[in-house]
C-alpha positions as CSV (number, residue, x, y, z in Angstrom):
1,M,118.7,91.7,106.2
2,D,120.2,94.3,108.3
3,G,119.4,98.2,107.9
4,Q,121.8,98.8,105.3
5,E,120.7,96.5,102.8
6,L,117.0,97.4,103.5
7,L,118.0,100.9,102.7
8,R,119.9,100.1,99.6
9,C,116.9,98.1,98.5
10,E,114.2,101.0,99.1
11,R,116.8,103.5,97.1
12,I,116.6,101.4,94.4
13,A,113.0,100.9,94.8
14,V,112.3,104.6,94.9
15,S,114.5,105.3,91.7
16,L,113.1,102.6,89.4
17,A,109.4,103.9,90.8
18,F,110.0,107.2,89.6
19,E,111.1,105.8,85.9
20,A,108.1,103.8,86.1
21,G,106.1,107.0,86.6
22,L,107.6,108.7,83.5
23,M,106.7,105.9,81.4
24,M,103.1,106.4,82.8
25,K,102.9,109.9,82.1
26,S,104.3,109.7,78.6
27,A,101.7,106.5,77.8
28,S,98.7,108.4,79.5
29,G,95.7,108.5,77.1
30,R,97.8,106.9,74.3
31,N,97.4,103.3,75.0
32,K,96.5,101.6,71.8
33,E,96.4,97.9,73.2
34,I,93.6,97.5,76.0
35,S,92.7,94.3,76.8
36,E,90.1,92.6,79.4
37,K,91.1,89.7,82.0
38,D,88.6,88.5,84.2
39,S,85.8,90.8,83.4
40,F,85.4,93.8,81.3
41,A,86.0,95.8,84.5
42,D,89.5,94.1,85.0
43,L,91.8,95.5,82.3
44,V,95.2,95.5,81.4
45,T,97.2,97.9,78.8
46,E,100.5,97.8,77.0
47,T,101.9,100.4,79.5
48,D,101.3,98.0,82.2
49,K,103.1,95.2,80.7
50,A,106.1,97.5,79.5
51,I,106.7,98.7,83.0
52,E,106.6,95.3,84.7
53,K,109.1,94.3,82.2
54,F,111.3,97.1,82.7
55,L,110.8,96.9,86.7
56,F,111.8,93.1,86.6
57,T,114.9,93.7,84.5
58,E,116.1,96.0,86.7
59,F,115.5,94.3,89.7
60,K,116.9,91.0,88.4
61,R,120.3,92.8,87.5
62,Q,120.7,94.4,91.0
63,F,119.0,91.5,93.0
64,P,119.8,88.2,91.1
65,D,119.6,86.0,93.7
66,F,115.8,87.7,94.9
67,R,112.2,86.3,93.9
68,F,109.7,88.1,91.7
69,I,105.8,88.3,91.8
70,G,104.1,90.6,89.2
71,E,100.6,91.2,88.3
72,E,101.1,90.8,84.8
73,T,103.8,88.2,84.1
74,S,104.1,85.8,87.0
75,A,101.0,86.1,89.2
76,G,100.4,82.6,91.0
77,V,103.9,81.8,91.7
78,G,103.2,82.1,95.4
79,L,105.2,83.5,98.2
80,T,108.2,82.1,100.1
81,V,110.3,82.9,102.7
82,E,113.1,84.1,100.3
83,P,113.3,87.8,99.5
84,T,110.9,88.5,96.8
85,W,110.0,91.8,95.0
86,I,106.2,92.3,94.6
87,V,105.3,94.8,91.9
88,D,101.9,96.2,90.4
89,P,103.2,98.2,87.6
90,I,100.0,100.2,87.5
91,D,97.7,100.0,90.6
92,G,94.5,101.5,89.1
93,T,94.4,100.8,85.5
94,M,90.9,101.8,84.9
95,N,91.6,105.2,86.1
96,F,94.9,105.0,83.9
97,V,92.6,104.4,80.7
98,H,90.4,107.0,81.8
99,T,93.0,109.4,82.6
100,F,91.7,109.6,86.4
101,P,94.8,110.5,88.3
102,Y,94.4,108.1,91.1
103,T,96.8,105.6,90.1
104,C,100.1,104.6,91.0
105,V,103.2,101.9,90.8
106,S,103.4,99.9,93.8
107,I,106.7,98.0,94.6
108,G,107.0,96.0,98.1
109,L,110.0,93.5,99.0
110,T,109.1,90.7,101.5
111,V,111.3,88.6,103.6
112,N,110.4,85.6,105.4
113,K,106.5,86.4,103.9
114,V,106.6,89.6,105.8
115,P,106.7,93.1,103.7
116,V,110.0,95.0,104.8
117,V,109.9,97.9,102.0
118,G,107.2,99.9,100.6
119,V,107.1,102.3,97.7
120,V,104.2,103.6,95.8
121,Y,104.4,106.8,93.8
122,S,101.5,108.4,91.9
123,P,103.3,110.3,89.2
124,F,100.0,112.3,88.4
125,L,99.4,113.3,92.3
126,S,103.1,113.7,92.8
127,K,103.2,111.8,95.8
128,L,105.9,109.2,96.7
129,Y,104.8,107.2,100.0
130,T,107.8,105.0,101.2
131,A,108.4,102.6,104.4
132,R,111.0,100.4,105.5
133,K,109.8,98.2,108.3
134,G,110.8,99.7,111.7
135,W,111.9,103.0,110.3
136,G,108.3,104.9,110.1
137,A,106.5,106.3,107.0
138,Y,106.8,108.9,104.6
139,C,105.2,111.0,101.7
140,N,107.8,113.1,99.5
141,G,110.3,112.7,102.4
142,Q,108.3,113.9,105.0
143,P,107.0,111.6,107.9
144,I,103.0,110.8,108.0
145,S,101.0,109.4,110.6
146,V,97.5,108.2,110.7
147,R,94.8,110.2,112.0
148,Q,94.7,110.3,115.8
149,S,91.7,111.7,116.8
150,C,89.2,109.5,115.2
151,K,87.1,107.5,117.6
152,S,84.5,105.7,115.9
153,L,82.8,105.1,112.4
154,N,80.4,107.9,113.0
155,E,83.6,110.0,112.7
156,A,85.6,108.2,110.0
157,L,86.0,108.8,106.3
158,L,86.1,105.2,104.6
159,L,87.5,103.8,101.3
160,C,86.5,101.0,99.6
161,E,86.2,99.4,96.0
162,F,83.5,97.6,93.6
163,G,86.5,96.0,92.2
164,G,87.2,94.1,88.9
165,Q,84.8,91.2,89.5
166,R,81.3,91.2,88.4
167,D,79.7,88.0,89.3
168,E,76.7,88.0,91.6
169,E,78.2,87.1,94.9
170,K,80.8,89.6,94.7
171,R,77.9,92.5,93.9
172,N,75.7,91.1,96.7
173,A,78.9,91.5,98.9
174,V,79.6,94.9,97.9
175,F,76.5,96.6,98.0
176,R,75.6,94.8,101.3
177,N,78.5,95.9,103.2
178,L,78.3,99.8,101.7
179,E,74.6,99.8,102.8
180,A,75.5,98.6,106.2
181,V,78.5,100.9,106.8
182,G,77.7,104.0,104.6
183,W,75.2,105.5,106.9
184,L,77.1,105.1,110.3
185,S,80.2,106.9,108.8
186,H,81.3,110.6,107.5
187,G,81.1,109.0,104.1
188,V,82.5,106.2,101.7
189,R,84.9,107.1,98.8
190,C,85.5,104.5,96.1
191,L,88.8,106.0,94.1
192,G,90.1,103.3,92.3
193,S,93.7,102.1,93.8
194,A,94.0,99.9,96.5
195,A,97.7,101.1,97.3
196,L,96.8,104.4,97.4
197,N,93.8,103.9,99.6
198,L,96.0,102.4,102.1
199,C,98.3,105.2,101.9
200,C,95.4,108.0,102.3
201,V,94.7,105.9,105.7
202,A,98.5,106.0,106.5
203,D,98.5,110.2,105.8
204,G,95.4,111.0,107.6
205,S,93.3,111.9,104.5
206,A,91.1,108.8,105.2
207,D,90.3,106.6,108.2
208,A,89.7,103.2,107.2
209,N,89.7,100.9,104.1
210,W,88.4,97.5,103.1
211,E,88.5,95.5,100.4
212,F,87.8,92.1,99.2
213,G,89.3,90.6,95.8
214,L,92.6,92.4,95.6
215,H,96.0,90.5,95.4
216,V,99.1,90.3,97.1
217,W,100.8,93.2,94.6
218,D,98.0,95.6,95.7
219,M,98.8,95.6,99.4
220,A,102.2,94.3,99.7
221,A,103.6,97.8,99.7
222,A,100.9,99.9,101.0
223,S,100.1,97.5,104.2
224,L,103.9,98.4,105.3
225,I,103.4,101.9,104.8
226,L,100.1,101.8,107.0
227,T,101.6,100.0,109.9
228,E,104.7,102.3,109.9
229,A,102.4,105.2,110.0
230,G,100.8,104.0,112.8
231,G,97.6,102.2,111.5
232,V,96.5,98.8,111.7
233,V,95.9,96.1,108.8
234,M,94.3,92.9,109.7
235,D,92.4,90.3,108.0
236,T,88.4,91.6,107.8
237,K,87.5,89.1,110.4
238,G,89.6,90.7,112.6
239,G,92.5,87.8,112.7
240,P,96.0,88.6,111.5
241,L,96.7,90.0,107.6
242,D,97.4,87.4,105.3
243,I,98.6,89.2,102.2
244,M,98.0,86.1,100.0
245,S,94.1,85.9,101.5
246,R,93.0,88.6,98.8
247,R,91.3,90.7,101.5
248,I,92.2,93.4,103.9
249,L,91.0,96.0,106.4
250,G,93.2,99.0,107.4
251,A,92.4,101.7,109.6
252,C,93.9,104.4,111.8
253,N,93.4,102.5,114.9
254,R,92.4,99.1,116.0
255,N,88.9,100.4,117.8
256,I,87.9,101.6,114.2
257,A,89.3,98.7,112.6
258,D,87.3,96.4,115.3
259,E,84.1,98.5,114.9
260,L,84.5,98.4,111.2
261,S,85.0,94.3,111.1
262,R,82.1,93.8,113.2
263,T,79.7,96.1,110.9
264,L,80.6,94.6,108.0
265,P,77.8,91.8,107.3
266,I,79.7,89.9,104.5
267,H,83.4,88.9,104.8
268,L,84.1,87.0,101.1
269,E,86.2,83.8,101.2
270,L,88.2,84.1,98.1
271,E,90.9,81.7,96.0
272,R,94.3,82.5,97.1
273,D,96.9,84.0,95.6
């Protein structure tokens, strides 16, 4: 896929993300249908479903030969080498239900299983993060980059999540990892959106992020945005990132990434997407 086609893909994704943001704003605080998925802390609303339906309808009209993966309607279809739109209609559904503004729509495009376009739009924060592979990362049209001056964990602000799972293995991993990392850093924040967490590392407002239990639609777009901003994404154990593995570590530089990876005592092995 050449540069002009990637630019066209990005522009269409941005336009649709803005439309999805309007849908989120109009529905905020008025969801009538809220249901549980894997646990009481893993929710889906009628707005999630409506936005995903809208996005896929429009993407299929514009890109009839592309494949599609979405959280609410086509999870589990698998990732191939074909161009694939990967969508999380509302990343941070729990926040959306509670009208906490840290939530977004995430739209990624992969080719040969590699993210090449990423769009993350938070309508309540008025932030649009974008990236094309090889062309840098932007927020609201302005170039962004990771914080260059962070040299060690004791200078770093970190982001992580409890996640939607509530089994004992996940609980043990979350709290042991927090205990190991928390006192070594400037602080740890749990804000409720995997995509926005990675974007915060990309724009320099945080220095690293790790998470277990997320999905390909949570990280396809934002992982590209972070790398294009000069950051590092990898498996939590230090190997190359596999966006289907359901775990990620993102950081402002390799030293922070490696130090965080070594410090985490538990690296959950999860069923792949």
